[in-house]
C-alpha positions in Angstrom: 131.0 6.5 -22.0 132.6 9.7 -20.9 129.6 10.9 -18.9 129.4 7.4 -17.2 133.2 7.2 -16.3 132.9 10.8 -14.8 129.9 9.7 -12.7 131.8 6.7 -11.5 134.8 8.8 -10.6 132.7 11.2 -8.6 131.1 8.2 -6.8 134.4 6.8 -5.8 135.5 10.2 -4.5 132.4 10.6 -2.6 132.8 7.2 -1.0 136.5 7.9 -0.1 135.4 11.2 1.5 132.7 9.3 3.6 135.3 6.8 4.5 137.9 9.4 5.5 135.2 11.2 7.5 134.1 7.9 9.2 137.9 7.3 10.2 138.2 10.7 11.6 135.1 10.4 13.6 136.3 6.9 15.1 139.6 8.7 15.9 137.8 11.5 17.5 135.7 9.1 19.6 138.8 7.1 20.6 140.5 10.4 21.6 137.5 11.5 23.7 137.3 8.1 25.3 141.1 8.3 26.2 140.7 11.8 27.7 137.8 10.6 29.8 139.6 7.5 31.0 142.7 9.6 31.9 140.7 12.1 33.9 138.9 9.4 35.8 142.3 7.9 36.7 143.6 11.4 37.7 140.6 11.8 39.8 141.2 8.5 41.7 144.9 9.4 42.4 144.0 12.8 43.6 144.7 13.7 47.2 141.6 15.6 47.2 139.6 12.4 46.9 137.5 12.3 50.1 138.7 9.0 51.5 141.0 9.9 54.3 144.4 8.9 52.8 146.2 11.9 53.9 145.4 11.1 57.5 147.7 7.8 57.5 151.5 7.6 57.6 151.5 3.8 57.2 154.1 3.5 60.1 156.4 6.2 58.8 155.6 8.3 61.8 156.5 5.5 64.1 159.7 5.0 62.2 160.5 8.7 62.8 159.7 8.3 66.4 162.1 5.6 67.1 164.9 7.1 65.0 164.8 4.9 61.9 164.0 7.8 59.7 165.4 11.2 60.3 166.5 12.8 57.0 165.4 13.1 53.5 167.5 10.3 52.2 166.3 8.0 54.9 162.7 8.8 54.3 163.2 8.1 50.5 165.0 4.8 51.1 162.2 3.7 53.6 159.4 4.5 51.2 161.4 3.0 48.3 161.5 -0.3 50.3 157.9 -0.2 51.4 156.9 0.3 47.6 158.8 -2.8 46.5 158.5 -5.2 49.5 154.9 -4.3 50.6 152.8 -2.4 48.3 153.9 -4.3 45.1 153.6 -7.7 46.6 150.3 -7.2 48.4 148.0 -4.4 47.5 149.0 -3.9 43.8 148.9 -7.6 43.2 145.3 -8.0 44.8 144.1 -5.0 42.9 145.3 -6.4 39.5 143.4 -9.6 40.1 140.4 -7.8 41.6 140.1 -5.5 38.6 139.8 -8.6 36.3 137.2 -10.2 38.8 135.0 -7.0 38.7 134.9 -6.9 34.9 134.2 -10.8 34.6 132.1 -10.5 37.0 133.2 -13.0 39.5 131.4 -12.4 43.0 133.1 -15.3 44.6 136.5 -14.2 43.6 135.9 -10.6 44.7 134.8 -12.0 48.3 137.9 -14.2 48.3 140.3 -11.3 47.6 138.6 -8.9 49.9 138.8 -11.6 52.7 142.5 -11.9 51.9 143.2 -8.2 52.4 141.4 -8.3 55.9 143.2 -11.4 56.9 146.6 -10.2 56.0 146.7 -6.8 57.6 149.2 -7.3 60.3 147.9 -4.8 63.0 144.7 -3.5 63.9 145.7 0.0 62.7 146.5 -1.2 59.2 143.3 -3.1 59.1 141.3 -0.3 60.3 142.9 2.0 57.6 141.9 -0.5 54.8 138.4 -0.7 56.1 137.8 3.0 56.7 139.3 4.0 53.3 137.2 1.2 51.6 133.9 2.4 53.2 134.8 6.0 52.2 135.6 5.1 48.6 132.4 3.0 48.3 130.5 6.0 49.6 132.1 8.1 46.9 131.2 5.6 44.3 127.5 5.8 45.3 127.5 9.5 44.3 129.5 8.8 41.2 128.3 7.6 37.9 130.7 4.8 37.0 130.0 1.8 39.3 126.8 -0.1 38.9 124.4 -0.4 41.9 124.7 -4.2 42.0 128.5 -4.0 42.2 128.2 -1.4 45.0 125.9 -3.6 47.0 128.1 -6.7 46.5 131.1 -5.0 48.1 128.8 -3.2 50.6 127.4 -6.7 51.8 131.1 -7.5 52.9 133.6 -5.6 55.0 134.7 -3.4 52.1 138.5 -2.8 51.9 140.2 0.0 50.0 142.1 -2.2 47.6 138.9 -3.9 46.5 137.0 -0.6 46.4 139.7 0.8 44.2 139.7 -2.1 41.8 136.0 -1.4 41.5 136.4 2.1 40.7 139.3 1.5 38.3 137.4 -1.4 36.4 134.8 1.2 35.5 137.1 3.6 33.8 138.0 1.4 31.0 141.6 1.7 31.6 144.0 -1.3 31.4 144.8 -3.2 34.6 148.4 -1.7 34.4 147.1 1.7 34.2 144.9 1.2 37.3 147.9 -0.1 39.2 150.0 2.9 38.2 147.3 5.2 39.3 147.0 3.5 42.8 150.8 3.5 43.3 151.1 7.2 42.5 148.2 8.2 44.8 150.0 6.2 47.4 153.3 7.8 46.8 151.8 11.3 46.9 150.2 10.7 50.2 153.4 9.1 51.7 155.5 12.0 50.4 153.2 14.4 52.3 153.5 12.2 55.4 157.3 12.5 55.2 157.1 16.3 54.9 154.9 16.5 58.1 156.5 13.8 60.2 160.3 14.1 59.6 159.8 17.1 59.0 161.0 18.0 55.5 160.6 20.9 53.1 158.5 21.0 50.0 161.5 20.5 47.7 162.7 17.6 49.5 159.1 16.1 49.3 159.2 16.7 45.6 162.5 14.8 45.3 161.2 11.9 47.2 158.1 11.7 44.9 160.3 11.9 41.9 162.4 9.0 43.1 159.4 7.0 43.9 157.6 7.8 40.7 160.6 6.4 38.7 160.4 3.1 40.5 156.6 2.8 40.3 156.5 1.0 36.8 158.8 -1.7 38.0 156.9 -2.3 41.1 153.7 -2.5 39.0 155.3 -5.0 36.5 156.4 -7.2 39.4 152.8 -7.1 41.0 151.2 -8.1 37.6 153.4 -11.5 37.5 152.1 -12.5 40.9 149.4 -15.0 41.5 147.6 -16.4 44.6 150.6 -18.5 45.4 153.2 -15.7 45.1 151.1 -12.7 46.4 152.0 -12.1 50.0 151.8 -9.6 52.8 154.8 -10.1 55.1 156.4 -7.0 56.4 157.3 -7.7 60.1 159.1 -4.4 60.7 156.0 -2.5 59.6 153.7 -4.6 61.6 155.8 -4.0 64.7 155.9 -0.2 64.0 152.3 0.0 63.4 151.6 -1.7 66.7 153.7 0.7 68.5 152.1 3.7 66.7 148.7 2.5 67.9 149.7 3.7 71.5 152.4 6.3 70.6 151.7 9.3 72.9 152.1 12.1 70.6 151.2 11.7 66.8 150.0 13.6 63.8 148.6 10.7 61.9 145.5 8.5 62.6 145.7 5.2 64.4 
């Protein structure tokens, strides 16, 4: 009947509107979650994060002292090599595995990875940096709303290192593992750029050019790190180890030892 047909048509239209509204709500929720995840990652990469990263040069100051780095291009090449041969093969690789372990959760795996970081730092200075920044980030997490109390307690019961503490923070954002590694690498690059400006010394524009060069290489370094497993992950940078040992007793220095 005409009246019934009109009623059915209105019902179909009403259902379509409800379905459309539901899709829009879901899209809006996804957008909000994406924004929250992005802002959490930006927070973790920020040099304003109170973990002391700005106070370390990771051997760059020692390289300047002995004449290995004197100009912008040398600083850029030095940090590029450090990104690919040190950061990608060690910290980024272990963080990728640690994010997965935190989400599992797998306490034994977390302890194993944390011990690996402690055992493979090649100088007392580098180990002290990993421990100090790990403790500081863990303290920050205590006052944040992301990590669970039992997760914080698990890491605090060990000698927390920065890569494992960062992995915990990243695992709570909902970001992908790759996004977490990009965040860590960019935070490292920004700190090292500032270290180059202070120690070489360089101007702000030179620092921005170095950061631009590093940023362009970070995705490839992250992709390499994602391919590494326990048998291919490594921490072997003898030149950095020697310079770090020299920096520990360097008479005049700007950066922490």
